[in-house]
N, C-alpha and C positions, 0 to 999 in steps of 0.2 A: 478383462477385469472389470467388475461392476463398478459403476461410477454414479453417485448421486450428484446432480448439477443443478446450478441456479443461472437461469439465462436472462440477460439484461436487454433493455430496449436500446436499439441502435439511436445514437445522438440524431435528434430532428424528428424521430417518428412520435406522433401523437394520436390519441383516439379520442374523438368527441364522445361525450357521454350525455344523452338527452336527460333533460328534466322530467321526471315522472312523479305524479301524485304518489304512486305507489313504487318504492325503489326496487330495482331488480334483486333478485335472491343472490345471483351472482353475476358478475361481469369481469371484462378483460383486467380491471384494475384491482380485483378482489385478491385476497392471498391464495396463492396456489401452491401446493407441494410439486416438486418437480423432480424428474429422473431423466437423465440424458444418455443417449448412446452416441458414441463418436466413430465414424468410419471415413476413411479417405473418400474424397470427391468421386463420383462415378459419372461417365458421360454416356450420352445417347448418340451414337454415330449415325450417319446419314442413312445407313441401310436399316436402322432401327434397333441394332444391338445395343446393350447397356454393358458397359464393362469399365475396369481401371484404365488409367492413362498415365502417360509420362509426357513430359515437355521434350522438345526437340529443337535444338538451334541448327538454322541454316538450311532447314528442310522445306519443301513446298508448303507443308502444313505446320504450324507450331506443336501440335500434339499428335500421338500415336497411340495405338492400343498397347497395353502392358500385359505381360503374361501372368497367368493366374488370376483367380477370383479374389475379390476384396474379402478380407477376413470380416465374419459375421460380428457386428457389434454387440455389446452385452444387453440382455433383457431385464426388465423387472422382474422381481419374483413372481410366482404364480399367485393368482388372486389380487393382483395389485389394484383392480378397479373396484373391488368390493369395499362395502361400508365398513367392515370390521377388519380390514387390512392396516397392519401396524406401519405407517409412513413416518414415524419419528426420525427416521435417519434420513430422510428426504429433507431437502432445504425448501423454505417457505419464501415466496417472492410475489410481490404484485406484477401483473403483466401490463401491456402485452409483451409478447416475446418474438423477437426477430434476431436471428444470428447476423454477425457482420456480413455484408454483401461480397466482400472479396473472400470470404471463407464459407465453403459449403461442406465442411467435414462433420457437419452434425446430421446423423442419420435418422434419428427418431426422437421424439420429446413426449413424455408422459406427464399428464397434469391431474392433479387431484384438488378439487375444489368442495369444501363443506359449507352446507347451509342449514339453518334450522327453521322449520315451518310450524306454524301453529297448529293447522288442520291441512290433510291432504287435499290438493286441489289439482286441477289440470294446468299444466305449466307449458310455456312456449320457449323453445331453445333455438337460438340463431348464433351461428359462428362464421367469421370470415376469417380465412387461413390461407397459407400457402402449402403446396404439396398435397397430402390426402389427410383424412381425419376420420376417426371413428369416436362416437361419444357413447357413453355407458351412465346409466343411473343405478346406483347401489349394485353394481356388478354385472347388469344385464344390459346389452347392447340397445340403443335406442335410435341411432343414426349413423350412416356412412355415406363418405363422398371421395370420389377420385382414388379409391382402393379397391383391389378384387375382393370377393367374397370370401369367407372362410377365415381361417386363422392367418395373420400376417406376421411373418417373422421382422425383427427390429431393421434388419438390412434391405427389406423388400421395398422397392421403389414405388412411390405414387404414380399416378398416371402423368405422362410427360406433358409438358406445356407445348402448345401449338407453335408453328413457325412464327406467326404474326405476333407472339408474345415477346419474340426476340428482336426481330428485324422489321424494317417498314418494307414498303413495296420496291425500293432500290436495292434491298438487301443489306442495308445499313444498320448496325445496332442501334436500338431505341434509346434516346437520351432525354431527359426531362429537363428542358432548360428552365431555369428559375424565373426567366422573364416572360415566359409563355405558357400556355396549357400542355399538360403531359400528353404524349402521343397515345391514341386510342389503344394500341395494342398493350400497353402497360397496365389497362384495366383488366385484362385477362389473367394478371398474375395473382389476383386476389380473388379465391373462390369462396362460395358460400355454401352453407348448409343449414336448413332450418327443418324443424319437426315439433309435433304436439307430443306431449307426454301425458298419458292418461292419469287420473288422479289415483287409480289402483296401483300404479307403479311407485307413487310418493308415499314416504312414511311419515308420521307425525314424529316431530322432533328432529334428530339429526339425520341428514341425507348426504350422500357423496356423488357429485358429478364427476366423472373421469373422461380426459379426452386424450386420444392417442393421435400425436401427428407424425407424418412420415414425409421423408424428403423426396422430392421429384428429382430424377435425373438432369444433369445439365447438359443442354444441347451442344452438340460440337459447334454450332454457330456462335456461342459466346467466345469461342477461342478463334475461329476462323473468319468469321464475317467482318466486313470493313467497319471500321471504327469512326463515329463523328468526332469533330473538334470539340474537346470538352475545355472548361477552364484550366484543370490541372494537367492536361494532355494525356491522361491515362483512358483505359477502355471502360465503358459502363459496366458496372456490376450489379448483380441482384442475387438475393438469397431465395431458394425453392423450398424453405420451410419456415414455418412461423404461425403464432396466433396473434391475428391484426385486431379482433374484435370478438367479443362474446356477450350474450345477454340471456339470462335464464329468468323469466318472468311468470307471474302468476302466484296466487296463494298470498298469504300473510306472513311476514317474517316474525319469527319469534322475537320478543324484546331482548335487547342486548343486556347484558351482565357484567359485572366485574369478573375479569379473567386473569389467570397467571399462567405462563407457559414459557418453557426454555427458548431462548433465542441463539443466535450465531454471533459471536464477538467480531468476526470478519465481514459482516454485513452491515450496511448503512440502514438506520431507522429514522423516520421522519415523523413529525408530530400527527400527521393524518394517517399514519398507518394503522388500519383496524386490527382488531383481534381476529384470530382464525378461529371459527366455529369448532368446538370440540377437540380444541389443541390442549387444553388444561389436563393436569394430572400426571404428566410425563416427568420423570427426574431430570435434575440438572447434573450433566455429565462433564467431568474435567479429567484430564491426563496430564501427568508431568513425572518428575524426578525429585529427588531431594535437593534442598538448597535453591529452588528455584521458585517464581511467582507465576501462577496460572490462573487464567480469567474465564469465567462463565458469564451468560447474560440471562437474567430472568426478564421477561416481559410482562409489564402490567398496563392493562386496558381497561377503562371504564366507559360506561355510556356518556359520561361527562367527565369534565377535569378531575382528576384524582388529586385530593387533598391530603397532604400530610401522611403518605403511607410510612409504615415503620417496617424495615426489613432486618431480621435478626438471624443470621446463621448460627448454628449450634457447633459444638465441638465436633470432630470427626473421629470416629472409632474404627479401628482395624477389624475387619470381619476375620472372625475365628481367631482371634488375637488380642493380646493387651495393649497394643499401641494406640495411642491418641494424639491427634492435633487439636491444639486448643482452640476455642472460640475467637481468641485474640489474634489468631493467625490470619483471620480474615479482615480485608478492607471492602466496605461497602461503599459505593459510589453511584450517583444517579446521572445518566446522560441527559444533558440540558440543551437547549439551543445555544448556539455561539460558534460553531465552526462552519467553513465553507463546504457546500456540499459537492462531491463528484458530479460531473456533468451527467453521466448516463443515468445515475441513480435520481437525479432531480428530474430528469425527462420522463420518467415514469410516473411522477407525481403532479398534482394539479399545480398551477401557478400559486406562488406564495407559500408553499409547503416548506417547512423549515427542518433542517437536518438536526438531529439530537446527537450532537458529536462531542461535546465537551463534558468531562466527568467530574462532577461536584459532589461535596459531601452532603448536600440537601436537595431534594427534587424541585423541580420547577412547580409552580402552582397554577399553570395555566395550561396544561397539557393533559389529554385523556390518555395519551400513551407515554410511558414511562420506561425505558430500558435500564434495568437495575444491573450494574456491573459487580460482580463478587470475584475479588482476587484473593486466592489464597498463598500464603507464602509458607512452603513446605520446610520445615526445619532440616538442617543437614543431617541431624541425627535421627531423623524419623525412620521407623521400620518401613521397609517395601511392602506393598500389598494393596489390597482393595479398601478403601475406607468407606464408611457409610455416616451420613448424618441428615439434617433438615434445615430448610431455611422457612422460617416463620414470617409470613406476610401479613399484616394487619392494615387493612383499609376497610373498616367496617368488622365482619366476622373474620376471624383469623383463618388463613389457608397455609397449611403446612405443604411444602414441596420437598420430596426426597432428594439427597444430594449424592453422587456417587463419584468418587475421586480415586484414581487408579496412579500408583505412585511405584515407579521403577526403582530397582536397586543401583542407581547410578547417581553421583554427586556432581551437580553442575558446579563450575568455577563461580567464585564472586564475580560480579560485574567488573571489578577492578583488574581482574585477571582474565579478562576475555581476550581470545586471539583475534577477533574479528576488529577492524578499524570502523568505528562508527564517528564520524565527524560531524558533528552538530554545532553550529555556530551560534552563539548568544550575543546579545547586544545590550550592555549594561545602560546605554543613553535611553534606548527604547523602553526598557523598565521603568527607568525614572520619569519619561515623559509620559508613559501611560499612567502611572499611579501618581502623577504630580508630586512625586517624591524629589527632594533637593538631591542632586547627583552627589553620592558618597556620603549620604547621611545615614544614620543608623537605620532608619526605616528603609532606606534603599538597599543596604546591605542584608537586611533580613529578606527583602524580596529576592535578591540575587542568591541568597541561601536555598530559598525554595526552588529556583531555577536549577541550581547545580544539583540539588537533591534528586530531580527528576533526570537530569542528564547521567548522573552516576548509576540510574536503574539499567540504563541501556549499556554501560561501559563506554561512555564517550572517551577518546583517545587523544583530543587535540585541545589545546586552548590559544586563542588568537588574542595577543595583547598588543594593542596600538601604542606605539612610542611616539608616534607623531599623529598630527590632526588631519581631519579631511580625508580618510582613506575611502576605499569604496564600500566601506561597512557604514559609513556615514558618521562617524564619531566627530563631535564637536570640540572635545577634549582629548589629550592625551593621557594614559595612565602614569606614566613618569611626567612630573611636574618640576618646574625649575624655579628655584629662588634666588632672586638677585641679591648678592652681596654688597657690602659698602663700597667695595672697589668696583662695583659695576660687573663683576663676573657672575656667571651663571651656575649655581649648584644644583645637581638633580636631587629630588626628594622622591623616595620611594614608599611612601606611607600607603597609597592606593595600591601599588603592585604587590606589596606585602599581604594586604588583606585579600587581594584579589587570588594569589597563589595560595593561600591558606585555604580557601574555598575549593581550589583545584585539588589539592592533596587531600582534603576532607571527604570529597565526593567522588573523584576520579582516581585518586591513588598517584602512583608514579606515571602519569600520562606520557606516553612516548614523544609527543610533540608539543613544547611550549614555544609558540612562534612569535618573535618579537616583530611586529609590524612597523618596520623603520624606512621602507622605501615605497613610493608610488610613482606611477607614470609620469604625473605631473612636474616631477624633479627633472625628467629628461633621461634619455636613454636610448635603447634601440629596440629592435624587435627580433622575435623567433630565435632567441639564444644569443644575439650579438651584443657586445660590451664595447659600443663605440667611446671614442675619446670626446670627453664632455668636460672641459676644464671649468665650466660655469653651470650652475643649474639652470634649466629653462624658467622655472618657477621656484620661489624659496621653499624650504622645508619648514611648514608650520608646526609649532609645539606650544605647550601650555606653561604660561608663567603664573606663579602662585604667589600671593602675598600671605605669608603664614599669620601676620598679625590680624588681618581681617577674614582671611579665607576666600578672597576675591581673587578671580582668575582672569587673565588675558591672553589674547595670542600673542606669540613672539615667533622668531625664526632662528633655526639652526643654521651654522655656518654651510656655505655650499660645500657639496662634496668636492675633494681634490684641492681645497685652499689650505693654505697653512694652519688655519683655526679648527680645521674639522677633526683631525685626530685628537689633539688635546680636548676639544669639547666632548668627543664620543667616548673617549678612553674610561674616564671615571664612570659613565653611564652603563658601559657593558661589565666593567669590573664589578659594578654594584650589582647588576642584575644577575652575573654568574654567581656571584656570592650568594646572594638570596636563593637561587636555585640550588645550589649546593646544600645549604642548610635543610633543605626539604627534600633531599634525595632526588632531585630533578636535573643534576649537573649534566646528564647525558640527553636530556631532552631538549635542550635550547636548539631553535632554528631561526633563520632569518627570512623575512618575507616583505612584500608577497610578489615574486616573479609571476607574470602572467604572458600574454602575448607581447606585452611590452617589457622589457629587461633592463636592469641597471646599467649605468655606464661603467666604463673602465675605472673611473676614480672612485664611483660609489663601491665598487668591488673591493679595490685595493684599500681603500680607507678602513671598510669593515673587516677586511681580513686582519689589518694592523690592530685593530682594536678588539676584535673578536675572534682570534685565530681559532682555526679548526670548526667553527661554526658553519653547517651547512644550510642552503638555501631551500625554502619551501616553494614549489610551483604549482600553481593553479592555472591552467592554459588550455586552449582548445587542442593542441597536440600534447602527445606525451614526451616529457622532457626528463630523464633520468640522470643526467649529468649538467651541470652548470658552474662556470666559473672554475673549470678544471677539477672539479671534484663531483662525486655523487650527491645528489640532492637528498635531503632529510624525509621529503614526503612529496609525491607526485600526484596531482589529479588531474584528469583531462577529460575532454568532450569527444574530440574526433577520434575515430578509429578503435573506439571501444569493442573489445572482443565479446563473443556471445558465449553462453552456457555450452558445456559439452560433457557427454557421459564418457564413462571409463573406456569404453569400446571404440571411441574416436581417437584417431591419431593425434588430434590437437586437444586431448584431454588437459584440462587445467586445475590446479589447484592454488588458490589464492595465498595460503598460509605459507607457501614455499618462497615467496618473493624475497630475496636480499634487500631490496629497497622498498619501502611502504608505497604501493601503488594503489591508488583509489580512482573512483569515478566522480566526476562533477556531473550530476545527473540533470542537467538544464536540456533546453531544446537542443536535438540533434545527437544526443548521446546514445549510443547502443546498449546492449546486455538488457538493463531492466528499464531502460527509456527514460522519458521526461518525468520526473517525481514531483508533483505538486498537487495541489489541493483538488485538481480534477481527477486525479488517479484513484481507481478503486481501493478500498481499505486493505484487500489481499495483497495488493502490491507492496504495502509496508512490511507485511508478514514475510514475503518472499525475499525482500531486496537483499539482505546481507548473505542469505544461501545463495542467491542467484548470482552476486558478484564474487562468492568464493569459487563457485563453479565456472565463472568466466575468467578466473585468473587473477583476481583483485583481492587486496587485503580488505577491502570495503567501500565506503561511500565517503565524500566530504561535501561540505558547502550545503548542507541541508540547514534550515534556519528554525531556531527554537522560539524565538520570542521578538522577531522583526515585525512588530504589529504596527498598523497604519496610524502613526503617531505624528507624521510630519505634514504640515499643511502647505501645500504648492502655491505658487501665485494665483493659481486657477481655483484655490480654496478647495481643492480636492485633498483628502487623507491618503497618504502614501507611507510606506515604511520610510526610515531614515537613510536607507541606502539610496534612495532618490535625491538626497540633498545636493549632491555635487555632480557636476558633468564633466569629470575628468575623464580621460581615456582609462577605461578600467576593465577591459575586455579580458576573460570571457564573461565578466559581469559579477553581480552580487549573487548571494544565495538564491537557488531558484524557489525556496520556499520561504521568501520573504511576505508572500502572500499565502494563507493557509498554512500558518506555522504549526510546528509539532505541540507546542503548548498554548493554552488559551488563557487570556487575562481576565480571570473572574474578579469579582469585586474584592475578595479578600487576599487575593494574591494568584499567581500563575498556577494553573492546574494542566491536568493531563488531557489529551484528546483521544478518540479512540483510535486513530492512526498511530499515536505515539504508543498506545498499549499493544497494537498489532504488532509494530516494530519491536516492542519488548519481548513479546513472545517468540518472535521471529528470531531474534539474535540469539536467543537461548538454544533454539534448534539448529541454527547455523554452528554454534560451539559444539553441539553434539556430533553433527556432520564432521567437523574438523578432528574431533577425537577419534572417530571411527576410520576416517581416512588416513591419520597418521598410523594406526594400527595396521591397516591394510598396505600402506606403503613402506613399512619396515618388514623387511623379508623375515627377520627372527619373530617378531611379534604375529606375522601372518602366519607362520607355521605353528603357532602356539594355538592360534584360532582354529585351524584346521580347515580343509578345503570346503567342508559343507557350509560351516558359519562365515567364512570369507567370502564365498560366492553369493550367499543369500544376503550378506551385509551389502556387498557391491551392487547387486541388482535392486536392493531397496533405495541406495543412494542414486542410482541411475534413474529410477523411476520417478523419485523426486524432482530430478532434474527435467525430466520428460514433461511432468506436469507443470512446471514453472514455465518452460518454454512455450507450451501450448498456451497457457494463461496470457502471457505477455504479448503474445502475437495477435491478439484480437484486432489491433490496428495495424502495427506493423512493428519489427524489430525496434524501430526507434521512438515509438509512441505507446503509451499504456492507459489511453483514455479513449473515449468515443463509444464503441460497444465493449462491454466487459463481460460478455457472455461466459467465457472460460474462466474469467476471475471468480465468477459465482461457482464454477465447478471446482475451483480450487479452494474456496471457502468452505464448500459443502464437506469435503473429505478432509478438512484440517483436523478434526478431533481425531479421527481414526489414524491419519497419518502421524499425528503426535504420538498417541499411545504405542504404536508400532516402533517409531523410532527411539523412543525412550526405553521400550523393552529390549530392543535390540543392543543399545548401549549397555543395558545391565549384563546381557548375555557376554558381550565384548569384555567387559571389566571382569566378570567371573573367570572367564578363560585366561586373560592375562595374568590374574592373580594366582593361578596354579603353578 
């Protein structure tokens, strides 16, 4: 299968760029169009043969030859190196390009770099690479190194590396100790190629330098030689394919001009990212279905800071029909500085480069690069088909960019009706502190409405409401407040809870989980599911006392669990809470929380059973707990033992939507499936997140952070999220995205980030997957589809899982950052996958309607 891919730099690799009076026409950090071919790793054996291999346990050697040849990887289209070749379907990225050292499944990489030159001149090309390389200028070969003469197939290996590139004189694998110089043999891994390009081969104006890189086979030594002691205790690894450095010099670069071209919404953009020469004039393409929101990106780049650009999308007209989507269906936003950059993406840019990751209504006035996000909301009653329109960009002379939108004949559910469980925690007190708005003031409620409006776009399924103070979410006040009566008794006040629940219903609908956060480990209990006898709390249960006359609050304490005062104190609280849920259609949503690795005492469980009969507990722990206090839990999020995505032909195939109990992943360090989700993760991860969890057997994700911004000043005067306020036992911890949140605190209020929008598009596609899987899983519906469509549908869903699995394993099954080469591959094919998926859903819909 043909793949367009984008390969990222491995964390820690950097390339120096010498300062020149005349800047190079192209260098490794220039923008390159990329096409990748994937193939299983091949080994060169001691006798010289190159073949597939398999691992063997308990044998004298850990690997042995495998039967049959390796499948030939995909090749780029004919003429790929030519100046006139249309590479608009290839993804653009700055280099250098190195695959992860522990993954050698990349067989070949083809790069195309454009440059404009004022007048033809003699040029000098130098390339540092791994494996083998061939360079072309405007389609004609100009240099070759470490590859045989003639046409080279995608799977053809480059010249093998010598023995001393792998091992030292003692036969031990080479290892670069960070405290000393690298072994001399490691210098052999980077190969060089230089050549002069005559002026006659250079065109005035636009030229294309194309470079094909091929993988060298892995020596058997990498698996069989003795390994030195390393800090992590693993075997040294390295990659046999990559572009380390490149410089094309000579001649005079044509002056830069203002440019507009389509970008990719799943790829990070920084303020230093330059325009790609000759990329303008291509249409902006989007694909989706009815009742969904779909985003594309237009890149603007000027020779200096772009001031006040105006971007105006037109209405969209159905090609060959009378359907229209009004211009009012568009939302225009500008990516501005303000979000944390993924590690690998930042490593490819100069120090100080800023990620343009927050989406504002107005552009920044300080950047020469401006990504413009155009999101179209397709009406539920829109006609299916191909729509056409334009986007007019004005920053000087107007530029019109064609727009093409493919709308499939399938209706997405409203986000309130999504089947996926998207658990994004929000922090009212963080919002108040960030904007210096008094807690629960009208200004604060307006800001919270904006937060919930965003959460509603991705179908968030849980509201976490602190009934006590000092939870591991860092709240300094409880939402239930108590008013002291004349007789000294405390009466619960539900004013804040009422308004908060109104926001939940307004934006999230009948969320399946409304968790009353009433217990925390500091009160005392057990661990790993135990409910020990604790007649007295280890620490008091803090609550908020309210003086209604002044509006002032102070901290008070609830009775200890198990004391005679406990049930009478809590009974009116939970009766009031249940009454307010019932009024809003949420009576079945209530849950108790929050059980973690530490668990409530017997007295806590019995008291809450008396005052809130039938309410189930919510568990967020390291291990999976589906039953607590002798009843099924309301929702279980866990870290350890998280299962991996499976395809339908695997005996362990998994369907998250089938779970009788809502089961989710707490995606912190150590979690499997989609790995550790945080600001260091590639944007593509957020797009794949919900679909990956569904294929792993989970309803979705929980404990992502929406607005846990750094608003709390520590004793060391460091700014941290308020989840760092209290040092109670709170394992497995606070939301992993308390840094690098899904929303950004802009001056006027919370706004979306690019990672949030990637999640938004991805959850829609996960909903389509669930729709198709339910049809395939139902024997009657599958029969109506027919074998051809059913088999084709299943293969498409399986291929999507295979792409996610390859992308997320760039570091390991547990981590999704470091090298994000395959996440680039995932991003590159996103538009084509979306179009195919939505069209398939339309076919399934049509068959089921008959």
